[in-house]
C-alpha positions as CSV (number, residue, x, y, z in Angstrom):
1,M,10.2,-11.9,-115.5
2,I,8.2,-9.3,-113.9
3,S,6.3,-11.7,-112.0
4,K,9.2,-13.7,-110.8
5,M,10.7,-9.8,-109.6
6,K,7.1,-9.3,-107.7
7,L,7.6,-12.7,-106.1
8,M,10.9,-12.3,-104.9
9,F,9.8,-8.8,-103.2
10,L,6.7,-10.5,-101.9
11,V,8.9,-13.2,-100.4
12,I,11.2,-10.6,-99.1
13,A,8.6,-8.7,-97.4
14,V,7.1,-11.6,-95.5
15,L,10.3,-12.7,-94.1
16,F,11.1,-9.0,-93.2
17,L,7.5,-9.0,-91.3
18,L,8.0,-12.4,-89.7
19,T,11.7,-11.2,-88.4
20,A,10.2,-7.9,-87.0
21,C,7.6,-10.0,-85.4
22,N,9.9,-12.4,-83.6
23,N,12.1,-9.6,-82.5
24,G,8.9,-7.9,-81.2
25,E,8.0,-11.2,-79.1
26,K,11.5,-11.4,-77.9
27,A,11.5,-7.6,-76.8
28,K,8.2,-8.5,-74.9
29,A,9.6,-11.6,-73.2
30,K,9.2,-11.2,-69.4
31,P,12.6,-10.9,-67.1
32,T,13.5,-14.3,-64.8
33,I,12.3,-13.5,-61.2
34,K,14.9,-15.0,-58.7
35,L,13.4,-16.4,-55.8
36,I,15.5,-17.2,-52.6
37,E,14.8,-20.6,-50.9
38,N,16.2,-21.3,-47.6
39,A,16.8,-24.6,-45.9
40,W,13.8,-25.5,-44.2
41,S,10.2,-26.8,-45.7
42,A,8.1,-23.8,-45.1
43,S,10.6,-21.4,-47.2
44,E,10.6,-24.0,-50.0
45,L,6.8,-24.2,-50.0
46,N,6.3,-20.4,-50.3
47,V,8.8,-20.1,-53.2
48,A,6.4,-23.2,-54.8
49,V,3.4,-21.4,-54.1
50,A,4.5,-18.2,-55.7
51,K,6.6,-19.8,-58.5
52,I,3.6,-21.4,-60.0
53,I,1.6,-18.3,-59.9
54,L,4.4,-16.3,-61.4
55,E,4.9,-18.9,-64.1
56,E,1.4,-20.0,-64.9
57,Q,-0.7,-16.8,-64.2
58,L,1.5,-14.0,-64.9
59,K,4.0,-15.7,-67.4
60,Y,7.0,-14.7,-65.7
61,P,10.1,-17.4,-65.9
62,V,11.6,-17.9,-62.0
63,E,14.7,-19.1,-61.1
64,V,15.0,-20.5,-57.7
65,I,18.4,-20.1,-55.7
66,T,19.2,-21.8,-52.4
67,L,21.0,-19.4,-50.1
68,D,21.6,-19.5,-46.4
69,E,19.4,-17.0,-44.6
70,N,22.2,-14.8,-43.7
71,A,23.9,-14.6,-47.1
72,Q,20.3,-13.7,-48.8
73,W,20.5,-10.2,-47.4
74,A,23.7,-9.0,-49.5
75,A,22.3,-11.1,-52.6
76,L,19.2,-9.1,-52.4
77,A,20.6,-5.8,-51.9
78,S,22.9,-6.1,-55.0
79,G,19.9,-7.1,-57.2
80,K,21.3,-10.7,-57.6
81,A,18.2,-11.8,-56.5
82,D,14.6,-10.5,-56.3
83,G,12.6,-11.8,-53.3
84,S,12.8,-13.9,-50.1
85,L,9.4,-14.9,-48.9
86,E,10.1,-15.8,-45.1
87,V,12.2,-13.6,-42.7
88,W,12.2,-14.6,-39.2
89,P,12.8,-11.2,-37.5
90,S,14.3,-12.3,-34.2
91,G,17.3,-13.3,-35.9
92,H,17.7,-10.5,-38.2
93,A,17.4,-7.1,-36.3
94,S,20.8,-6.0,-37.2
95,D,20.2,-6.8,-40.9
96,V,16.8,-5.0,-41.0
97,K,18.7,-1.8,-39.7
98,Q,21.5,-2.0,-42.1
99,Y,20.0,-3.2,-45.4
100,I,16.0,-1.8,-44.7
101,D,16.3,1.2,-42.4
102,E,19.6,2.9,-43.1
103,Q,20.6,1.9,-46.7
104,H,17.3,1.3,-48.2
105,V,18.7,-1.3,-50.7
106,I,16.1,-4.0,-49.5
107,E,12.4,-3.6,-49.0
108,N,10.2,-4.7,-46.4
109,G,7.6,-6.7,-48.8
110,G,5.1,-7.1,-46.2
111,M,3.8,-10.0,-43.7
112,L,3.5,-13.3,-45.1
113,G,1.0,-14.3,-42.6
114,P,2.0,-17.1,-40.4
115,V,3.5,-16.4,-37.2
116,G,6.7,-18.4,-35.8
117,K,8.3,-19.4,-32.5
118,I,11.7,-20.9,-32.1
119,G,12.1,-23.0,-28.7
120,W,13.7,-25.6,-26.4
121,Y,11.5,-28.9,-26.9
122,I,11.4,-32.3,-25.3
123,P,9.0,-35.3,-25.9
124,T,6.1,-34.9,-23.3
125,Y,6.7,-38.5,-22.3
126,M,9.6,-36.9,-20.1
127,L,7.2,-35.2,-17.9
128,E,5.8,-38.1,-16.4
129,K,9.2,-39.1,-14.3
130,H,10.6,-35.6,-14.5
131,P,7.8,-33.1,-14.5
132,E,10.4,-30.4,-13.3
133,L,11.9,-30.3,-17.0
134,A,8.9,-28.3,-18.1
135,T,11.0,-25.2,-17.3
136,W,14.5,-24.4,-17.7
137,E,15.4,-25.0,-13.7
138,G,14.9,-28.6,-14.0
139,F,18.0,-28.7,-16.2
140,K,20.1,-27.3,-13.8
141,E,19.8,-30.4,-11.4
142,P,22.9,-32.9,-11.9
143,T,21.0,-36.0,-12.3
144,N,18.7,-34.5,-14.9
145,V,21.9,-33.5,-16.9
146,T,23.2,-36.9,-16.8
147,L,19.8,-38.1,-18.6
148,F,20.9,-36.2,-21.7
149,A,24.6,-37.0,-21.5
150,T,26.3,-38.6,-24.8
151,A,29.7,-39.9,-25.7
152,E,30.2,-36.8,-27.5
153,T,29.2,-34.6,-24.5
154,G,30.9,-36.4,-22.0
155,D,29.5,-35.1,-18.5
156,K,27.4,-32.4,-20.2
157,G,24.1,-32.7,-21.3
158,Q,23.3,-32.6,-25.0
159,F,21.3,-29.9,-26.6
160,L,20.6,-30.9,-30.1
161,G,20.6,-28.0,-32.6
162,G,19.8,-27.7,-36.1
163,D,22.3,-26.4,-38.9
164,A,25.1,-24.2,-37.4
165,S,24.0,-21.2,-39.9
166,F,20.3,-21.2,-38.2
167,V,19.5,-18.3,-36.1
168,Q,20.1,-19.7,-32.7
169,Y,21.3,-18.3,-29.4
170,D,21.4,-21.6,-27.4
171,A,25.0,-21.6,-26.7
172,D,24.6,-18.2,-25.1
173,I,21.3,-19.0,-23.5
174,I,23.0,-22.2,-22.1
175,K,26.3,-20.5,-20.7
176,N,24.5,-17.4,-19.3
177,L,21.7,-19.5,-17.5
178,G,24.6,-21.6,-16.0
179,L,23.3,-25.1,-17.5
180,N,26.0,-27.9,-17.7
181,F,24.8,-28.6,-21.8
182,K,26.8,-28.6,-24.9
183,V,25.2,-27.8,-28.1
184,V,25.7,-30.4,-30.7
185,Y,24.7,-29.4,-34.1
186,A,22.6,-31.9,-36.3
187,G,23.3,-30.5,-39.4
188,S,19.7,-29.6,-40.7
189,E,15.9,-29.9,-39.9
190,Q,15.8,-33.3,-41.4
191,A,18.6,-34.4,-39.0
192,I,16.8,-33.0,-36.0
193,L,13.9,-35.0,-37.0
194,A,15.5,-38.1,-37.4
195,Q,17.2,-38.2,-34.1
196,L,13.7,-37.4,-32.8
197,D,12.3,-40.3,-34.5
198,A,14.7,-42.7,-33.1
199,A,14.6,-41.2,-29.5
200,Y,10.6,-41.3,-29.6
201,S,10.8,-44.9,-30.6
202,R,12.7,-45.8,-27.5
203,R,11.3,-43.2,-25.3
204,T,14.6,-42.0,-24.5
205,P,15.5,-38.2,-23.3
206,I,16.2,-35.5,-26.2
207,L,16.3,-31.5,-25.6
208,F,16.3,-29.8,-29.3
209,Y,15.8,-26.7,-30.9
210,L,12.9,-26.6,-33.0
211,W,9.9,-24.0,-33.9
212,T,6.6,-23.6,-34.9
213,P,4.7,-24.1,-37.5
214,H,6.0,-27.3,-38.1
215,S,4.1,-30.4,-39.0
216,I,6.0,-32.5,-36.3
217,H,3.6,-31.1,-33.7
218,A,1.0,-33.1,-35.2
219,K,3.1,-36.2,-35.3
220,Y,4.4,-36.2,-31.8
221,D,3.3,-35.0,-28.2
222,L,6.0,-32.4,-27.5
223,T,6.5,-30.1,-24.7
224,E,8.2,-26.6,-25.1
225,V,10.3,-25.6,-22.2
226,K,9.7,-22.7,-20.4
227,L,12.8,-20.2,-20.7
228,P,12.9,-16.8,-19.1
229,A,10.7,-14.8,-20.8
230,Y,11.9,-12.9,-23.9
231,S,12.5,-8.9,-23.7
232,E,13.7,-6.4,-26.0
233,A,16.5,-5.8,-23.4
234,C,17.7,-9.1,-23.3
235,Y,18.1,-9.4,-27.3
236,A,19.9,-6.1,-26.9
237,K,22.8,-8.0,-25.8
238,I,23.1,-10.5,-28.7
239,A,26.3,-8.8,-30.2
240,I,28.2,-9.6,-26.9
241,G,26.7,-12.9,-26.4
242,G,24.4,-11.9,-23.5
243,V,21.1,-13.8,-24.3
244,D,19.5,-15.4,-21.7
245,C,16.0,-15.6,-22.4
246,D,13.4,-17.1,-24.6
247,Y,13.2,-16.5,-28.3
248,P,10.3,-14.1,-29.3
249,P,7.2,-14.8,-31.4
250,D,8.1,-13.9,-34.9
251,K,5.6,-12.3,-37.7
252,L,7.1,-13.6,-40.6
253,F,7.6,-11.2,-43.4
254,K,9.1,-10.9,-47.0
255,I,12.1,-8.9,-48.3
256,L,12.3,-7.7,-51.9
257,W,14.8,-5.9,-54.0
258,P,13.9,-2.6,-54.3
259,G,14.4,-2.7,-58.4
260,L,11.8,-5.4,-58.7
261,K,9.3,-2.9,-59.0
262,E,10.3,-1.5,-62.2
263,K,11.8,-4.7,-63.5
264,A,8.7,-6.5,-63.1
265,P,5.9,-4.9,-61.8
266,E,3.2,-7.5,-61.8
267,A,5.7,-9.8,-60.1
268,Y,6.5,-7.2,-57.3
269,Q,2.4,-6.5,-56.7
270,L,1.9,-10.4,-56.5
271,L,4.8,-10.6,-54.0
272,K,3.9,-7.9,-52.0
273,A,0.1,-9.2,-51.5
274,M,0.9,-12.7,-51.0
275,N,-0.4,-13.6,-47.6
276,Y,-1.9,-16.5,-46.0
277,S,-2.5,-18.4,-42.1
278,T,-0.2,-20.1,-40.1
279,K,-2.9,-23.0,-40.8
280,D,-2.4,-22.8,-44.3
281,Q,1.2,-23.1,-44.3
282,I,1.2,-25.8,-41.4
283,K,-1.2,-27.8,-44.2
284,M,1.3,-27.5,-46.5
285,I,4.5,-28.7,-44.3
286,A,2.4,-31.5,-43.2
287,E,1.5,-32.8,-46.8
288,V,5.3,-32.9,-47.2
289,E,6.8,-34.0,-44.2
290,L,4.3,-36.4,-43.0
291,N,2.6,-37.8,-46.2
292,K,5.8,-37.4,-48.4
293,K,4.4,-35.4,-51.3
294,N,7.0,-33.1,-52.9
295,K,6.6,-29.7,-52.6
296,E,5.3,-28.8,-55.9
297,Q,2.4,-31.2,-55.2
298,A,1.9,-30.0,-52.1
299,A,1.7,-26.3,-53.2
300,R,-0.6,-27.1,-56.1
301,E,-2.7,-28.8,-53.8
302,W,-3.2,-25.9,-51.5
303,L,-3.7,-23.4,-54.7
304,T,-6.4,-25.7,-56.1
305,A,-8.4,-25.7,-52.6
306,N,-7.6,-21.9,-52.0
307,E,-8.2,-20.2,-55.2
308,A,-9.9,-17.2,-53.9
309,T,-7.2,-16.6,-51.3
310,W,-4.4,-16.5,-54.1
311,K,-6.7,-14.6,-56.7
312,A,-6.9,-11.8,-54.5
313,W,-3.2,-11.3,-54.8
314,L,-3.1,-11.2,-58.6
315,P,-2.3,-7.8,-60.1
316,K,-5.9,-6.0,-60.7
């Protein structure tokens, strides 16, 4: 009888210890890191790189949230997301002022590394017969306007924009420069590229919104149309629709929810340190857009080839 009692107490003690250990493991579970992914390849790849390191090196679970680049600010400010890894500053001066400089509810997470530039582009083959199209003045000529006219635009030329949510001032630029063009939104980056593919195959005219870094520059010979030079005074007129100049070069940066530093210190340190070159980013984008690899494959290949770079991001 005594031995049975001892056995029962021993079983209870073991179960208690196992429960305590299990509860301890649960208590040590790391919080989920919520990263925002915007609707372009580079943003998706930045997130893919960070996700792999966070999950496999630092053992944080990661949730990827797809959000519009304008809507992401409120999400980060409220703590519903932890980070967005590619902000183009030229389109978000008012957000930076409101959320970072004045309210201090979002933190500047430091430079990502690549330098971006939005612009107007045409296929270079168009300059063979119309060299004047290298600059915006060439688009003032009525005969050139008709080259770009479509059934949708009538007697106006078509300017092909991206998604309506993208940062773009093209309608204002066109109006303020007195150009007889109409912005038609393709609907996405992929839709712009599909129309460019079609135009290039037929060597037909196309004027469109694009940016660098982008893999398409490795596939096609494109010319950026020279617009009036960017100035801070020009962009100070955004609110009244007064932009009449080129887009500025953008040093891409990261934004973080300030509470991440306390919530997940190691994840915070990694994201702050994350930084690579324009060349690195273009390499990954090309693997996805030209070589048809998925974003995780491209991210893993970059990580394998650049171990010294990303290991320097890890918390010390």
